[in-house]
Biopython code that builds the backbone (N, CA, C, O; Angstrom):
import numpy as np
from Bio.PDB.StructureBuilder import StructureBuilder

atoms = [
    (1, "MET", "N", (13.170, -50.619, 77.223)),
    (1, "MET", "CA", (12.884, -50.509, 75.822)),
    (1, "MET", "C", (11.374, -50.427, 75.627)),
    (1, "MET", "O", (10.634, -51.304, 76.072)),
    (2, "THR", "N", (10.926, -49.374, 74.964)),
    (2, "THR", "CA", (9.501, -49.231, 74.703)),
    (2, "THR", "C", (9.221, -49.502, 73.233)),
    (2, "THR", "O", (9.947, -49.054, 72.345)),
    (3, "VAL", "N", (8.174, -50.231, 73.009)),
    (3, "VAL", "CA", (7.767, -50.570, 71.656)),
    (3, "VAL", "C", (6.423, -49.909, 71.401)),
    (3, "VAL", "O", (5.499, -50.054, 72.202)),
    (4, "LEU", "N", (6.306, -49.188, 70.298)),
    (4, "LEU", "CA", (5.059, -48.531, 69.956)),
    (4, "LEU", "C", (4.247, -49.446, 69.043)),
    (4, "LEU", "O", (4.715, -49.845, 67.976)),
    (5, "ILE", "N", (3.041, -49.771, 69.465)),
    (5, "ILE", "CA", (2.146, -50.625, 68.696)),
    (5, "ILE", "C", (1.190, -49.729, 67.920)),
    (5, "ILE", "O", (0.618, -48.799, 68.490)),
    (6, "THR", "N", (1.010, -49.990, 66.641)),
    (6, "THR", "CA", (0.128, -49.192, 65.798)),
    (6, "THR", "C", (-1.091, -50.013, 65.410)),
    (6, "THR", "O", (-0.970, -51.146, 64.945)),
    (7, "ILE", "N", (-2.272, -49.425, 65.608)),
    (7, "ILE", "CA", (-3.530, -50.053, 65.221)),
    (7, "ILE", "C", (-4.145, -49.189, 64.129)),
    (7, "ILE", "O", (-4.359, -47.994, 64.335)),
    (8, "LYS", "N", (-4.430, -49.776, 62.973)),
    (8, "LYS", "CA", (-4.972, -49.024, 61.842)),
    (8, "LYS", "C", (-6.461, -49.320, 61.693)),
    (8, "LYS", "O", (-6.875, -50.479, 61.666)),
    (9, "ILE", "N", (-7.270, -48.248, 61.597)),
    (9, "ILE", "CA", (-8.712, -48.388, 61.409)),
    (9, "ILE", "C", (-9.150, -47.490, 60.250)),
    (9, "ILE", "O", (-8.497, -46.482, 59.978)),
    (10, "PRO", "N", (-10.249, -47.839, 59.559)),
    (10, "PRO", "CA", (-10.657, -47.051, 58.394)),
    (10, "PRO", "C", (-11.226, -45.681, 58.736)),
    (10, "PRO", "O", (-10.879, -44.699, 58.081)),
    (11, "ARG", "N", (-12.091, -45.587, 59.744)),
    (11, "ARG", "CA", (-12.715, -44.320, 60.129)),
    (11, "ARG", "C", (-12.948, -44.315, 61.629)),
    (11, "ARG", "O", (-12.903, -45.361, 62.277)),
    (12, "ALA", "N", (-13.197, -43.130, 62.179)),
    (12, "ALA", "CA", (-13.448, -43.008, 63.617)),
    (12, "ALA", "C", (-14.843, -43.499, 63.982)),
    (12, "ALA", "O", (-15.030, -44.087, 65.047)),
    (13, "THR", "N", (-15.832, -43.265, 63.107)),
    (13, "THR", "CA", (-17.195, -43.747, 63.348)),
    (13, "THR", "C", (-17.621, -44.632, 62.187)),
    (13, "THR", "O", (-17.320, -44.342, 61.029)),
    (14, "VAL", "N", (-18.328, -45.717, 62.508)),
    (14, "VAL", "CA", (-18.810, -46.646, 61.483)),
    (14, "VAL", "C", (-20.256, -47.019, 61.786)),
    (14, "VAL", "O", (-20.736, -46.820, 62.902)),
    (15, "HIS", "N", (-20.940, -47.557, 60.795)),
    (15, "HIS", "CA", (-22.303, -48.048, 60.957)),
    (15, "HIS", "C", (-22.250, -49.513, 61.405)),
    (15, "HIS", "O", (-21.219, -50.165, 61.239)),
    (16, "PRO", "N", (-23.339, -50.038, 61.968)),
    (16, "PRO", "CA", (-23.327, -51.420, 62.471)),
    (16, "PRO", "C", (-22.939, -52.472, 61.430)),
    (16, "PRO", "O", (-22.235, -53.428, 61.757)),
    (17, "GLU", "N", (-23.381, -52.313, 60.198)),
    (17, "GLU", "CA", (-23.048, -53.292, 59.162)),
    (17, "GLU", "C", (-21.544, -53.312, 58.889)),
    (17, "GLU", "O", (-20.952, -54.378, 58.723)),
    (18, "GLU", "N", (-20.934, -52.132, 58.845)),
    (18, "GLU", "CA", (-19.492, -52.043, 58.614)),
    (18, "GLU", "C", (-18.717, -52.580, 59.821)),
    (18, "GLU", "O", (-17.693, -53.244, 59.660)),
    (19, "PHE", "N", (-19.211, -52.287, 61.036)),
    (19, "PHE", "CA", (-18.577, -52.790, 62.250)),
    (19, "PHE", "C", (-18.597, -54.315, 62.259)),
    (19, "PHE", "O", (-17.604, -54.955, 62.605)),
    (20, "ALA", "N", (-19.741, -54.895, 61.873)),
    (20, "ALA", "CA", (-19.865, -56.352, 61.841)),
    (20, "ALA", "C", (-18.861, -56.962, 60.868)),
    (20, "ALA", "O", (-18.257, -57.993, 61.163)),
    (21, "ALA", "N", (-18.683, -56.335, 59.719)),
    (21, "ALA", "CA", (-17.726, -56.844, 58.739)),
    (21, "ALA", "C", (-16.284, -56.715, 59.242)),
    (21, "ALA", "O", (-15.471, -57.615, 59.033)),
    (22, "LEU", "N", (-15.968, -55.603, 59.901)),
    (22, "LEU", "CA", (-14.603, -55.384, 60.399)),
    (22, "LEU", "C", (-14.250, -56.335, 61.539)),
    (22, "LEU", "O", (-13.121, -56.818, 61.622)),
    (23, "GLU", "N", (-15.216, -56.601, 62.418)),
    (23, "GLU", "CA", (-14.944, -57.412, 63.603)),
    (23, "GLU", "C", (-15.282, -58.889, 63.425)),
    (23, "GLU", "O", (-14.917, -59.706, 64.271)),
    (24, "GLY", "N", (-15.969, -59.248, 62.344)),
    (24, "GLY", "CA", (-16.289, -60.651, 62.090)),
    (24, "GLY", "C", (-17.414, -61.193, 62.952)),
    (24, "GLY", "O", (-17.395, -62.365, 63.327)),
    (25, "VAL", "N", (-18.394, -60.358, 63.272)),
    (25, "VAL", "CA", (-19.566, -60.792, 64.039)),
    (25, "VAL", "C", (-20.812, -60.478, 63.222)),
    (25, "VAL", "O", (-20.736, -59.786, 62.206)),
    (26, "SER", "N", (-21.969, -60.991, 63.668)),
    (26, "SER", "CA", (-23.203, -60.722, 62.940)),
    (26, "SER", "C", (-23.732, -59.332, 63.283)),
    (26, "SER", "O", (-23.393, -58.762, 64.320)),
    (27, "VAL", "N", (-24.559, -58.805, 62.402)),
    (27, "VAL", "CA", (-25.143, -57.481, 62.610)),
    (27, "VAL", "C", (-26.053, -57.505, 63.833)),
    (27, "VAL", "O", (-26.104, -56.532, 64.585)),
    (28, "ARG", "N", (-26.768, -58.603, 64.038)),
    (28, "ARG", "CA", (-27.652, -58.733, 65.201)),
    (28, "ARG", "C", (-26.850, -58.644, 66.499)),
    (28, "ARG", "O", (-27.300, -58.016, 67.457)),
    (29, "THR", "N", (-25.689, -59.252, 66.543)),
    (29, "THR", "CA", (-24.832, -59.176, 67.726)),
    (29, "THR", "C", (-24.397, -57.741, 67.981)),
    (29, "THR", "O", (-24.329, -57.310, 69.132)),
    (30, "VAL", "N", (-24.106, -57.009, 66.936)),
    (30, "VAL", "CA", (-23.698, -55.607, 67.078)),
    (30, "VAL", "C", (-24.837, -54.797, 67.678)),
    (30, "VAL", "O", (-24.621, -54.032, 68.617)),
    (31, "TYR", "N", (-26.052, -54.954, 67.147)),
    (31, "TYR", "CA", (-27.198, -54.219, 67.686)),
    (31, "TYR", "C", (-27.463, -54.605, 69.140)),
    (31, "TYR", "O", (-27.820, -53.752, 69.953)),
    (32, "ARG", "N", (-27.291, -55.879, 69.468)),
    (32, "ARG", "CA", (-27.509, -56.338, 70.837)),
    (32, "ARG", "C", (-26.500, -55.709, 71.798)),
    (32, "ARG", "O", (-26.843, -55.398, 72.938)),
    (33, "GLN", "N", (-25.266, -55.522, 71.348)),
    (33, "GLN", "CA", (-24.223, -54.986, 72.218)),
    (33, "GLN", "C", (-24.207, -53.465, 72.288)),
    (33, "GLN", "O", (-23.460, -52.902, 73.088)),
    (34, "THR", "N", (-25.013, -52.781, 71.469)),
    (34, "THR", "CA", (-25.063, -51.320, 71.521)),
    (34, "THR", "C", (-26.271, -50.801, 72.283)),
    (34, "THR", "O", (-26.423, -49.588, 72.431)),
    (35, "THR", "N", (-27.132, -51.685, 72.769)),
    (35, "THR", "CA", (-28.338, -51.245, 73.464)),
    (35, "THR", "C", (-28.257, -51.586, 74.943)),
    (35, "THR", "O", (-27.335, -52.276, 75.380)),
    (36, "GLY", "N", (-29.218, -51.102, 75.709)),
    (36, "GLY", "CA", (-29.293, -51.410, 77.132)),
    (36, "GLY", "C", (-28.687, -50.317, 77.990)),
    (36, "GLY", "O", (-28.256, -49.278, 77.492)),
    (37, "GLU", "N", (-28.662, -50.570, 79.276)),
    (37, "GLU", "CA", (-28.156, -49.596, 80.236)),
    (37, "GLU", "C", (-26.640, -49.436, 80.168)),
    (37, "GLU", "O", (-26.123, -48.328, 80.315)),
    (38, "ASN", "N", (-25.935, -50.531, 79.946)),
    (38, "ASN", "CA", (-24.470, -50.488, 79.920)),
    (38, "ASN", "C", (-23.969, -51.162, 78.637)),
    (38, "ASN", "O", (-23.560, -52.322, 78.675)),
    (39, "PRO", "N", (-23.995, -50.450, 77.499)),
    (39, "PRO", "CA", (-23.597, -51.082, 76.237)),
    (39, "PRO", "C", (-22.100, -51.375, 76.184)),
    (39, "PRO", "O", (-21.290, -50.624, 76.727)),
    (40, "ARG", "N", (-21.743, -52.478, 75.522)),
    (40, "ARG", "CA", (-20.330, -52.850, 75.377)),
    (40, "ARG", "C", (-19.646, -52.068, 74.273)),
    (40, "ARG", "O", (-18.437, -51.843, 74.315)),
    (41, "ILE", "N", (-20.428, -51.654, 73.282)),
    (41, "ILE", "CA", (-19.885, -50.909, 72.148)),
    (41, "ILE", "C", (-20.363, -49.465, 72.259)),
    (41, "ILE", "O", (-21.571, -49.231, 72.290)),
    (42, "PRO", "N", (-19.457, -48.484, 72.321)),
    (42, "PRO", "CA", (-19.882, -47.083, 72.455)),
    (42, "PRO", "C", (-20.494, -46.548, 71.162)),
    (42, "PRO", "O", (-19.996, -46.815, 70.069)),
    (43, "ILE", "N", (-21.589, -45.782, 71.306)),
    (43, "ILE", "CA", (-22.243, -45.170, 70.151)),
    (43, "ILE", "C", (-22.320, -43.664, 70.352)),
    (43, "ILE", "O", (-22.197, -43.171, 71.473)),
    (44, "GLU", "N", (-22.528, -42.931, 69.248)),
    (44, "GLU", "CA", (-22.722, -41.487, 69.343)),
    (44, "GLU", "C", (-24.028, -41.225, 70.077)),
    (44, "GLU", "O", (-25.006, -41.941, 69.864)),
    (45, "PRO", "N", (-24.064, -40.207, 70.940)),
    (45, "PRO", "CA", (-25.309, -39.887, 71.632)),
    (45, "PRO", "C", (-26.398, -39.529, 70.621)),
    (45, "PRO", "O", (-26.167, -38.778, 69.674)),
    (46, "ARG", "N", (-27.575, -40.078, 70.844)),
    (46, "ARG", "CA", (-28.700, -39.819, 69.950)),
    (46, "ARG", "C", (-29.655, -38.853, 70.635)),
    (46, "ARG", "O", (-29.858, -38.933, 71.847)),
    (47, "THR", "N", (-30.239, -37.948, 69.872)),
    (47, "THR", "CA", (-31.153, -36.958, 70.434)),
    (47, "THR", "C", (-32.573, -37.246, 69.968)),
    (47, "THR", "O", (-32.797, -37.817, 68.901)),
    (48, "ILE", "N", (-33.520, -36.836, 70.792)),
    (48, "ILE", "CA", (-34.929, -36.978, 70.455)),
    (48, "ILE", "C", (-35.373, -35.671, 69.819)),
    (48, "ILE", "O", (-35.318, -34.613, 70.447)),
    (49, "LYS", "N", (-35.807, -35.751, 68.585)),
    (49, "LYS", "CA", (-36.230, -34.559, 67.857)),
    (49, "LYS", "C", (-37.585, -34.073, 68.367)),
    (49, "LYS", "O", (-38.349, -34.836, 68.959)),
    (50, "LYS", "N", (-37.865, -32.818, 68.133)),
    (50, "LYS", "CA", (-39.108, -32.202, 68.568)),
    (50, "LYS", "C", (-40.298, -32.910, 67.908)),
    (50, "LYS", "O", (-40.309, -33.141, 66.699)),
    (51, "GLY", "N", (-41.289, -33.246, 68.723)),
    (51, "GLY", "CA", (-42.473, -33.924, 68.219)),
    (51, "GLY", "C", (-42.348, -35.436, 68.164)),
    (51, "GLY", "O", (-43.292, -36.110, 67.750)),
    (52, "ARG", "N", (-41.225, -35.983, 68.565)),
    (52, "ARG", "CA", (-41.003, -37.432, 68.557)),
    (52, "ARG", "C", (-40.958, -37.957, 69.985)),
    (52, "ARG", "O", (-40.732, -37.203, 70.932)),
    (53, "LYS", "N", (-41.176, -39.259, 70.123)),
    (53, "LYS", "CA", (-41.101, -39.876, 71.444)),
    (53, "LYS", "C", (-39.783, -40.613, 71.655)),
    (53, "LYS", "O", (-39.324, -40.774, 72.786)),
    (54, "ARG", "N", (-39.178, -41.059, 70.550)),
    (54, "ARG", "CA", (-37.921, -41.796, 70.645)),
    (54, "ARG", "C", (-36.925, -41.271, 69.621)),
    (54, "ARG", "O", (-37.292, -40.623, 68.640)),
    (55, "ALA", "N", (-35.669, -41.566, 69.874)),
    (55, "ALA", "CA", (-34.631, -41.224, 68.896)),
    (55, "ALA", "C", (-34.726, -42.209, 67.734)),
    (55, "ALA", "O", (-35.058, -43.378, 67.931)),
    (56, "PHE", "N", (-34.438, -41.741, 66.538)),
    (56, "PHE", "CA", (-34.498, -42.619, 65.384)),
    (56, "PHE", "C", (-33.335, -42.301, 64.461)),
    (56, "PHE", "O", (-32.590, -41.345, 64.677)),
    (57, "GLY", "N", (-33.196, -43.112, 63.441)),
    (57, "GLY", "CA", (-32.113, -42.919, 62.490)),
    (57, "GLY", "C", (-31.014, -43.946, 62.701)),
    (57, "GLY", "O", (-31.060, -44.733, 63.646)),
    (58, "PRO", "N", (-30.031, -43.933, 61.821)),
    (58, "PRO", "CA", (-28.958, -44.921, 61.919)),
    (58, "PRO", "C", (-28.058, -44.687, 63.138)),
    (58, "PRO", "O", (-27.838, -43.554, 63.565)),
    (59, "ILE", "N", (-27.555, -45.779, 63.674)),
    (59, "ILE", "CA", (-26.632, -45.725, 64.806)),
    (59, "ILE", "C", (-25.224, -45.540, 64.255)),
    (59, "ILE", "O", (-24.855, -46.171, 63.264)),
    (60, "LYS", "N", (-24.437, -44.677, 64.891)),
    (60, "LYS", "CA", (-23.031, -44.524, 64.531)),
    (60, "LYS", "C", (-22.195, -45.023, 65.702)),
    (60, "LYS", "O", (-22.315, -44.527, 66.822)),
    (61, "ILE", "N", (-21.365, -45.991, 65.433)),
    (61, "ILE", "CA", (-20.517, -46.595, 66.455)),
    (61, "ILE", "C", (-19.193, -45.845, 66.497)),
    (61, "ILE", "O", (-18.597, -45.558, 65.459)),
    (62, "LEU", "N", (-18.741, -45.530, 67.703)),
    (62, "LEU", "CA", (-17.451, -44.860, 67.896)),
    (62, "LEU", "C", (-16.357, -45.927, 67.853)),
    (62, "LEU", "O", (-15.925, -46.436, 68.887)),
    (63, "TYR", "N", (-15.922, -46.253, 66.639)),
    (63, "TYR", "CA", (-14.998, -47.361, 66.422)),
    (63, "TYR", "C", (-13.618, -47.089, 67.010)),
    (63, "TYR", "O", (-12.975, -48.004, 67.524)),
    (64, "ALA", "N", (-13.162, -45.855, 66.940)),
    (64, "ALA", "CA", (-11.843, -45.521, 67.496)),
    (64, "ALA", "C", (-11.830, -45.736, 69.007)),
    (64, "ALA", "O", (-10.870, -46.285, 69.548)),
    (65, "ARG", "N", (-12.887, -45.308, 69.685)),
    (65, "ARG", "CA", (-12.960, -45.493, 71.136)),
    (65, "ARG", "C", (-13.074, -46.974, 71.491)),
    (65, "ARG", "O", (-12.488, -47.424, 72.475)),
    (66, "TYR", "N", (-13.832, -47.738, 70.687)),
    (66, "TYR", "CA", (-13.976, -49.172, 70.925)),
    (66, "TYR", "C", (-12.624, -49.880, 70.813)),
    (66, "TYR", "O", (-12.270, -50.686, 71.674)),
    (67, "LYS", "N", (-11.869, -49.578, 69.750)),
    (67, "LYS", "CA", (-10.568, -50.219, 69.569)),
    (67, "LYS", "C", (-9.590, -49.826, 70.680)),
    (67, "LYS", "O", (-8.770, -50.636, 71.114)),
    (68, "GLU", "N", (-9.689, -48.570, 71.135)),
    (68, "GLU", "CA", (-8.826, -48.119, 72.229)),
    (68, "GLU", "C", (-9.136, -48.886, 73.514)),
    (68, "GLU", "O", (-8.223, -49.355, 74.193)),
    (69, "MET", "N", (-10.422, -49.013, 73.849)),
    (69, "MET", "CA", (-10.817, -49.745, 75.058)),
    (69, "MET", "C", (-10.406, -51.207, 74.958)),
    (69, "MET", "O", (-9.901, -51.778, 75.925)),
    (70, "GLU", "N", (-10.619, -51.816, 73.796)),
    (70, "GLU", "CA", (-10.277, -53.217, 73.589)),
    (70, "GLU", "C", (-8.767, -53.444, 73.708)),
    (70, "GLU", "O", (-8.333, -54.421, 74.320)),
    (71, "ALA", "N", (-7.976, -52.554, 73.132)),
    (71, "ALA", "CA", (-6.519, -52.692, 73.184)),
    (71, "ALA", "C", (-5.994, -52.513, 74.606)),
    (71, "ALA", "O", (-5.110, -53.254, 75.035)),
    (72, "LYS", "N", (-6.527, -51.539, 75.339)),
    (72, "LYS", "CA", (-6.100, -51.340, 76.729)),
    (72, "LYS", "C", (-6.401, -52.567, 77.575)),
    (72, "LYS", "O", (-5.590, -52.968, 78.410)),
    (73, "LYS", "N", (-7.575, -53.165, 77.357)),
    (73, "LYS", "CA", (-7.961, -54.342, 78.131)),
    (73, "LYS", "C", (-7.083, -55.542, 77.782)),
    (73, "LYS", "O", (-6.638, -56.264, 78.675)),
    (74, "ASN", "N", (-6.834, -55.758, 76.499)),
    (74, "ASN", "CA", (-6.075, -56.931, 76.068)),
    (74, "ASN", "C", (-4.577, -56.808, 76.322)),
    (74, "ASN", "O", (-3.931, -57.783, 76.706)),
    (75, "LEU", "N", (-4.022, -55.616, 76.112)),
    (75, "LEU", "CA", (-2.579, -55.436, 76.276)),
    (75, "LEU", "C", (-2.181, -55.134, 77.718)),
    (75, "LEU", "O", (-1.074, -55.468, 78.139)),
    (76, "GLY", "N", (-3.076, -54.506, 78.473)),
    (76, "GLY", "CA", (-2.757, -54.158, 79.848)),
    (76, "GLY", "C", (-2.000, -52.853, 79.983)),
    (76, "GLY", "O", (-1.565, -52.509, 81.082)),
    (77, "HIS", "N", (-1.828, -52.115, 78.892)),
    (77, "HIS", "CA", (-1.158, -50.819, 78.945)),
    (77, "HIS", "C", (-1.717, -49.940, 77.835)),
    (77, "HIS", "O", (-2.527, -50.394, 77.027)),
    (78, "SER", "N", (-1.290, -48.695, 77.795)),
    (78, "SER", "CA", (-1.800, -47.775, 76.775)),
    (78, "SER", "C", (-0.688, -47.241, 75.879)),
    (78, "SER", "O", (-0.765, -46.108, 75.402)),
    (79, "ARG", "N", (0.338, -48.043, 75.649)),
    (79, "ARG", "CA", (1.436, -47.622, 74.782)),
    (79, "ARG", "C", (1.174, -48.093, 73.348)),
    (79, "ARG", "O", (1.881, -48.948, 72.816)),
    (80, "PHE", "N", (0.161, -47.523, 72.755)),
    (80, "PHE", "CA", (-0.152, -47.845, 71.374)),
    (80, "PHE", "C", (-0.691, -46.601, 70.687)),
    (80, "PHE", "O", (-1.054, -45.621, 71.337)),
    (81, "GLN", "N", (-0.735, -46.658, 69.382)),
    (81, "GLN", "CA", (-1.166, -45.523, 68.581)),
    (81, "GLN", "C", (-2.242, -46.011, 67.619)),
    (81, "GLN", "O", (-2.089, -47.053, 66.981)),
    (82, "ILE", "N", (-3.340, -45.246, 67.517)),
    (82, "ILE", "CA", (-4.408, -45.591, 66.590)),
    (82, "ILE", "C", (-4.311, -44.658, 65.387)),
    (82, "ILE", "O", (-4.354, -43.437, 65.532)),
    (83, "VAL", "N", (-4.181, -45.242, 64.203)),
    (83, "VAL", "CA", (-4.082, -44.475, 62.965)),
    (83, "VAL", "C", (-5.426, -44.572, 62.249)),
    (83, "VAL", "O", (-5.862, -45.662, 61.879)),
    (84, "ILE", "N", (-6.086, -43.417, 62.055)),
    (84, "ILE", "CA", (-7.399, -43.387, 61.417)),
    (84, "ILE", "C", (-7.222, -43.072, 59.938)),
    (84, "ILE", "O", (-6.463, -42.177, 59.567)),
    (85, "GLY", "N", (-7.934, -43.818, 59.102)),
    (85, "GLY", "CA", (-7.877, -43.594, 57.663)),
    (85, "GLY", "C", (-6.799, -44.390, 56.971)),
    (85, "GLY", "O", (-6.366, -44.029, 55.877)),
    (86, "ALA", "N", (-6.362, -45.456, 57.585)),
    (86, "ALA", "CA", (-5.295, -46.255, 56.988)),
    (86, "ALA", "C", (-5.849, -47.467, 56.278)),
    (86, "ALA", "O", (-5.088, -48.255, 55.715)),
]
sb = StructureBuilder()
sb.init_structure("model")
sb.init_model(0)
sb.init_chain("A")
sb.init_seg("    ")
for serial, (resi, resn, name, xyz) in enumerate(atoms, 1):
    if name == "N":
        sb.init_residue(resn, " ", resi, " ")
    sb.init_atom(name, np.array(xyz, "f"), 0.0, 1.0, " ", f" {name:<3s}", serial, name[0])
structure = sb.get_structure()
């Protein structure tokens, strides 16, 4: 017997403030987990614009991918469905 688990999320990409509200953590924790060599929270690739030395602008977190990774780790299988915009 297979049971389909449904996970509902508001959007595929969110900003750090919205992610913090959805997950119940502080904004500082979100920024800490999106930086470094091996970030725990996946973000959209940022590009360095012409004439700049670093990438700038708001960070967009790939919330759908984060929830998928978290569910696979916690459940131990991939028999679930993510509904975006619910």
